[in-house]
C-alpha positions as a printed Julia matrix, in Angstrom:
458×3 Matrix{Float64}:
  0.24   0.24   -0.05
  1.58   3.52   -0.72
  1.73   6.46    1.71
 -1.95   8.15   -0.15
 -3.73   4.8     0.45
 -2.51   4.36    3.73
 -3.83   7.99    4.54
 -6.67   7.74    3.0
 -7.6    4.01    4.6
 -6.81   5.18    8.2
 -8.08   9.01    7.78
 -6.38  11.58    9.96
 -7.85  11.23   12.96
 -6.24   7.42   12.63
 -2.85   8.25   11.27
 -2.79  11.23   14.19
 -3.34   8.42   17.54
 -0.45   6.42   15.72
  2.2    9.1    15.99
  4.38   9.27   18.96
  3.33  11.9    21.87
  5.46  14.52   23.1
  5.67  16.93   25.9
  7.0   19.39   24.43
  6.5   22.65   26.46
  6.8   26.31   24.83
  8.91  28.63   25.98
  7.79  30.5    29.41
  7.57  34.42   28.98
 10.0   34.57   32.03
 12.59  32.53   29.46
 12.08  34.97   26.81
 13.12  38.11   28.6
 16.45  36.42   29.17
 17.32  36.54   25.5
 19.77  39.73   24.88
 19.73  39.81   28.86
 20.64  37.5    30.63
 21.68  35.54   28.38
 22.93  35.77   24.86
 20.13  36.26   22.32
 20.78  32.82   20.92
 20.23  31.95   23.82
 23.31  31.0    25.14
 25.27  31.35   28.46
 27.13  34.67   28.65
 29.55  34.14   31.38
 32.52  32.25   30.72
 33.8   29.46   32.91
 35.28  29.65   36.24
 38.99  29.23   35.55
 38.59  31.69   32.6
 38.86  28.83   30.07
 35.84  29.8    28.35
 35.11  33.64   27.27
 32.09  35.36   28.03
 30.43  36.32   25.08
 30.68  39.96   24.12
 29.24  39.71   20.54
 31.25  43.04   20.4
 31.87  42.78   16.28
 29.05  42.3    14.06
 30.62  41.93   10.16
 34.54  42.77   10.19
 35.99  43.62   13.82
 37.98  47.29   13.47
 41.26  46.94   11.52
 40.22  44.11    9.63
 40.86  45.21    5.73
 38.18  42.94    3.84
 37.4   43.46    0.21
 33.97  41.84    0.28
 31.37  38.85    0.1
 33.94  36.65   -2.47
 37.05  37.61   -0.92
 39.61  35.68    1.35
 38.77  36.11    5.2
 41.64  37.55    7.21
 42.28  35.96   10.6
 41.39  38.48   13.57
 43.36  36.21   16.27
 46.45  35.57   13.61
 48.68  36.74   15.87
 47.97  34.2    18.59
 49.94  31.29   20.23
 48.47  28.32   21.2
 47.97  27.72   24.95
 47.92  24.09   25.2
 48.67  21.34   22.67
 47.21  18.45   23.25
 48.49  14.76   21.76
 49.27  10.96   22.04
 50.83  11.3    25.18
 49.22  13.48   27.4
 45.39  13.17   25.74
 44.07  11.37   28.89
 44.96  14.13   30.96
 41.61  15.86   28.53
 39.59  13.06   28.24
 36.59  14.65   29.68
 36.52  17.66   27.37
 36.81  15.28   24.47
 34.9   13.21   22.38
 34.61   9.65   21.78
 36.27  10.4    18.15
 38.97  12.66   18.89
 40.53  10.27   21.24
 40.12   7.57   18.59
 41.82  10.23   16.69
 44.64  10.54   19.16
 44.36   6.46   19.46
 44.51   5.8    15.63
 47.44   8.48   14.4
 49.51   8.5    17.89
 52.8   10.11   15.6
 50.43  12.63   13.67
 47.56  13.54   14.85
 47.92  17.02   17.88
 45.87  19.46   18.45
 46.6   22.75   19.26
 44.14  25.05   21.6
 43.96  28.6    21.14
 42.32  31.0    23.41
 38.56  31.01   23.98
 36.83  33.92   22.09
 33.13  35.15   21.59
 33.08  38.4    19.96
 31.01  38.09   16.66
 27.02  38.41   16.87
 24.3   38.09   14.48
 22.25  41.2    13.2
 19.28  42.53   15.16
 16.75  40.54   12.42
 18.55  37.54   13.15
 17.87  38.51   16.82
 14.63  39.22   16.46
 13.43  36.45   14.72
 15.25  34.18   17.3
 12.61  35.77   19.94
 10.26  34.9    18.14
 11.13  31.4    16.97
 10.92  30.7    21.22
  7.28  32.2    21.09
  5.52  30.87   17.83
  7.63  27.11   16.64
  5.51  24.46   16.97
  6.45  21.23   16.02
  3.53  18.95   13.91
  2.36  15.55   15.4
  4.43  13.66   13.59
  7.57  15.31   14.81
  8.86  15.61   11.88
  7.74  18.95   10.3
  7.78  22.85   12.01
  5.77  25.82   11.59
  6.38  29.17   13.08
  9.3   29.92   12.22
 11.41  31.75    9.81
 14.75  31.86   10.54
 17.07  30.37   12.97
 17.57  27.97   15.9
 13.81  27.23   16.43
 13.45  26.28   19.95
 16.27  28.56   21.88
 15.25  26.32   24.53
 15.43  22.93   23.88
 13.82  20.86   26.17
 14.3   17.66   24.31
 16.52  15.55   21.99
 13.81  16.17   19.03
 13.85  19.97   19.69
 17.6   19.96   19.62
 17.82  18.72   15.93
 15.33  20.73   14.57
 17.76  23.53   16.4
 19.98  22.04   13.92
 18.5   21.95   11.03
 16.9   25.4    11.66
 19.98  27.15   12.73
 20.96  30.72   11.17
 22.37  29.68    7.54
 22.97  32.03    4.65
 20.21  32.57    2.43
 22.25  32.89   -0.78
 24.85  30.86   -1.16
 27.12  30.52   -4.63
 30.75  29.15   -5.26
 33.25  25.92   -6.32
 34.22  23.54   -3.5
 36.78  21.21   -4.42
 36.5   17.62   -2.3
 39.66  15.37   -1.65
 39.37  11.51   -0.42
 42.55  11.04    1.0
 43.38   7.23    1.18
 46.48   5.59    3.68
 48.56   5.4     0.7
 48.82   9.3    -0.01
 46.26   8.65   -3.31
 43.68  11.2    -3.2
 40.76  11.07   -5.19
 39.33  14.69   -6.33
 35.68  15.87   -6.77
 34.48  19.26   -6.82
 30.87  20.94   -6.93
 29.65  24.4    -8.03
 26.78  25.01   -5.58
 23.43  27.47   -5.88
 21.76  27.8    -2.5
 18.64  29.84   -1.8
 17.31  29.5     1.54
 14.03  31.79    1.59
 13.09  31.29    5.57
 16.76  33.39    5.79
 15.39  36.4     3.32
 14.13  39.23    5.04
 12.63  40.52    2.0
 10.06  37.11    2.68
  7.87  38.21    4.99
  7.06  36.16    7.81
  3.37  36.21    8.15
  3.86  34.23    4.66
  4.8   30.32    5.24
  8.12  30.1     3.09
  7.1   27.72    0.02
 10.32  25.71    0.69
 13.19  25.34    3.49
 15.83  25.08    0.83
 16.77  24.54   -3.1
 19.51  23.92   -4.55
 21.8   23.39   -7.86
 24.82  21.11   -7.51
 26.94  20.98  -10.54
 29.77  18.65  -11.04
 32.9   20.04  -11.58
 35.16  16.98  -10.91
 35.95  14.6   -11.53
 36.27  15.05  -15.38
 33.58  11.62  -16.83
 30.52  13.5   -13.99
 31.76  16.65  -15.13
 28.37  19.23  -16.22
 26.37  16.9   -14.17
 23.78  18.66  -12.47
 21.19  17.5    -9.36
 18.31  20.03   -8.53
 17.03  19.51   -4.37
 14.53  20.88   -2.83
 13.49  20.33    0.52
 10.84  21.99    2.78
 10.03  22.13    6.86
  7.85  19.51    6.79
  9.47  16.02    5.76
  6.29  14.27    6.25
  3.84  16.2     4.05
  6.81  16.94    1.38
  9.2   14.99    1.33
 12.34  15.53   -0.28
 12.29  15.99   -4.08
 15.81  15.65   -6.56
 15.89  15.58   -9.98
 19.1   15.2   -12.32
 20.54  16.4   -15.61
 23.07  13.96  -17.07
 24.94  16.06  -20.16
 24.93  12.16  -22.2
 21.43  12.13  -22.56
 20.48  15.79  -22.17
 17.15  15.31  -19.98
 16.2   15.81  -16.88
 14.85  12.84  -14.24
 13.78  12.68  -11.01
 16.05  10.76   -9.03
 15.45   8.49   -6.28
 14.41   9.49   -2.71
 17.77  11.3    -1.67
 18.16  11.19    1.77
 19.19   8.78    5.1
 22.47   7.24    3.84
 22.35   7.53    0.1
 26.25   7.82   -0.64
 27.65  11.39   -1.75
 31.61  12.72   -2.8
 34.12  11.04   -4.29
 33.86   7.28   -3.68
 30.38   7.67   -1.87
 32.48   8.83    1.14
 29.82  10.4     3.13
 25.8   10.12    3.46
 23.22  12.54    2.34
 22.11  13.02    5.87
 25.4   13.99    7.52
 26.6   17.04    5.09
 27.73  19.73    7.44
 27.32  16.71   10.05
 22.98  16.84   10.39
 20.7   17.86    7.48
 17.31  16.36    6.58
 14.98  14.83    8.75
 15.16  13.67   11.46
 12.76  10.75   11.21
 14.92   7.5    10.95
 16.57   8.2    14.85
 15.1    8.49   18.19
 16.85  11.47   19.84
 18.29  12.5    23.45
 18.9   15.64   24.39
 22.16  14.67   26.83
 22.5   18.65   28.37
 25.67  20.58   27.88
 29.09  20.02   27.84
 32.68  21.55   27.75
 34.34  20.6    24.76
 37.66  21.05   22.4
 35.67  22.08   19.05
 37.15  23.69   16.09
 36.16  27.51   15.75
 37.54  30.62   14.63
 39.22  28.25   11.68
 40.3   30.93    9.33
 43.62  29.79    8.78
 42.94  26.1     7.06
 40.64  28.3     4.05
 44.26  30.87    4.15
 44.68  31.14   -0.08
 48.56  30.86    0.68
 48.14  27.13    1.8
 48.07  24.68   -0.86
 46.15  21.5    -1.23
 49.62  19.57   -0.9
 50.56  20.97    2.18
 46.87  21.15    3.97
 45.97  17.37    3.26
 48.25  14.41    5.17
 47.76  11.19    4.48
 45.81  10.08    7.52
 44.23  14.07    8.57
 44.18  17.6     7.82
 47.97  18.88    8.71
 46.97  20.06   12.45
 49.32  23.45   12.26
 46.39  24.62   10.27
 43.92  23.34   13.08
 42.52  25.92   15.62
 40.86  24.47   18.46
 39.19  26.18   21.48
 37.03  25.43   24.5
 33.86  25.66   23.77
 30.05  24.6    25.64
 28.13  22.22   23.34
 24.95  20.77   23.67
 25.09  17.11   23.39
 22.6   15.21   21.42
 22.22  11.19   20.92
 20.75   9.64   18.34
 20.05   6.15   18.24
 18.63   3.96   14.79
 14.39   3.16   15.42
 13.69  -0.25   15.82
 13.25  -1.45   11.6
 15.07   0.74   10.27
 18.07   0.33    7.46
 21.21   3.21    7.7
 24.76   2.65    7.83
 25.22   4.81   11.13
 23.17   2.65   14.18
 24.11   5.58   16.08
 25.48   9.47   16.27
 26.58  11.79   18.92
 26.24  15.23   17.58
 28.22  17.95   19.78
 25.95  21.3    18.74
 27.89  24.64   19.26
 25.43  26.62   22.34
 26.34  30.25   20.32
 25.25  29.08   16.97
 23.5   26.16   17.2
 25.48  24.61   14.24
 27.2   20.92   14.68
 30.75  21.07   14.78
 31.77  17.8    15.97
 29.58  14.34   15.06
 30.79  10.21   16.42
 29.17   7.64   14.71
 28.49   4.34   14.85
 28.17   1.2    13.31
 25.09  -1.27   12.85
 26.68  -3.43   16.01
 27.5   -0.64   17.81
 31.28  -0.57   17.06
 32.67   2.86   16.12
 33.21   4.01   12.91
 33.09   7.82   11.65
 34.33  10.69   13.27
 33.37  14.21   11.74
 34.19  17.7    12.24
 33.34  21.12   11.0
 35.64  23.72   11.29
 33.87  27.36   11.76
 34.27  30.69   11.3
 32.34  33.85   11.4
 31.55  35.51    7.46
 32.3   39.34    7.48
 30.31  40.36    4.74
 27.21  38.11    5.56
 27.14  38.75    9.14
 26.96  35.45    9.92
 29.18  32.38   11.32
 29.57  28.95    8.65
 30.43  25.7     8.97
 34.06  25.65    6.33
 35.53  22.67    5.79
 33.93  19.23    6.96
 36.25  16.18    7.16
 35.1   13.06    7.55
 37.28  10.2     9.47
 36.27   6.68    8.11
 38.43   5.04   11.11
 38.03   1.26    9.46
 40.05   1.84    6.41
 42.08   5.12    7.48
 40.61   7.08    4.76
 39.34  10.2     5.26
 37.64  13.01    3.23
 38.22  16.88    3.28
 35.02  18.47    1.58
 34.8   21.96    0.97
 37.51  23.19    0.15
 38.38  26.79   -1.57
 42.2   27.46   -1.13
 43.11  27.07   -4.55
 40.0   28.13   -6.04
 40.57  31.9    -7.56
 37.26  32.66   -6.64
 35.41  32.46   -2.87
 31.93  31.8    -1.79
 29.76  34.41   -1.88
 26.42  34.49    0.44
 23.53  36.86    0.63
 23.39  38.63   -2.27
 19.79  38.83   -2.6
 17.7   38.82   -5.67
 16.81  35.0    -6.02
 13.4   33.25   -5.89
 11.61  30.23   -5.57
 10.26  29.76   -9.11
 14.3   29.96  -10.4
 14.7   26.45   -8.92
 12.57  24.25  -10.84
 13.26  21.14  -13.4
 12.23  23.41  -16.22
 15.53  25.71  -14.99
 17.24  22.79  -14.47
 17.34  21.85  -17.99
 18.15  25.37  -18.99
 21.32  24.89  -16.91
 22.37  21.71  -18.34
 22.03  22.75  -22.12
């Protein structure tokens, strides 16, 4: 029986009765009043920690910091902390001293690569902020955001984390799904899968993304027709060059599943693609999954979610050096991991989210743990386990603040397969002449249709 027949057969009341129920409390007026006062406008703790290793939030910079020369979107981002030195270096010899502030995946990296993996820890900075419009959306989300009965959809959200005071795992993962991002993104990114023998499989994608909920020109009272639409054009390898995918998503995965279309250069035809979701493989050799794009993407329906709470963890933060155009790929990409000299780690508070695969659902990850930055609601680390409970993959997002878009962006994403020893570095831009551009405006939903896909391919 197909999905439509099932709904018709049982009726709406029967379908709702079969769905799980959650006690999801709205934010209280007292909580909402804390946003931008005793808490940051995003709902994070303003204060640092007791020993000062986590800084207090200042939010003193909106856009480029004073004294920084920045040419605008599409230009390299100067590092505002370039003169700093590490306060600590964690190695295979001393990591056990810091285990309480390391994820399982980080600890596994030290065990697997004791001679090369290290973490240079720098002073914590919480100096940048979002604009007032974004902060206002967060406050409105706290008042209006509501999950659908199936928890696979959300209403009342315009832009940014839906639940700045998450009280459950499902609210926590919806914060990740709705976290503030650019409303337009265009740029060419390189992908590299590095094998233990040093060989590299290269891939490349030209991205064109529009996310209407984050576009200030879209009135909040109008329900956004979709959460995001994108064209992804393959630039390499050469055999796949010119292939284009169109992916359209909504914030109600139950009512409106992800739609995908493909343009194949050899046939010059557009066809609907199979469901691009879950563990559908992406990247050279299918190295990572659709739903671990930037550590998490798409519907939360395959897993049960537990909100463990907040924890102090060393995470990639203020990672400007890893994107420096003067750093060549040959120097950045080591045999087992990116060169530690170009990574910056800081101690921050994160939300810890645990996911367990539901019974009867197929996925290569039986469980996963996400570490989500309290200041941005963006995931920075992920530990993934196979169906037997064995540790499988460790992934991390580097993070930096984009001066033009005035938002934090996850940048280079690294996926480490600790079974094969290979790893993938995604969203590389060092050797691209033009850098990605954000929030340029002028986009509309009608630009992202199968007909527009066909025109692009001709």
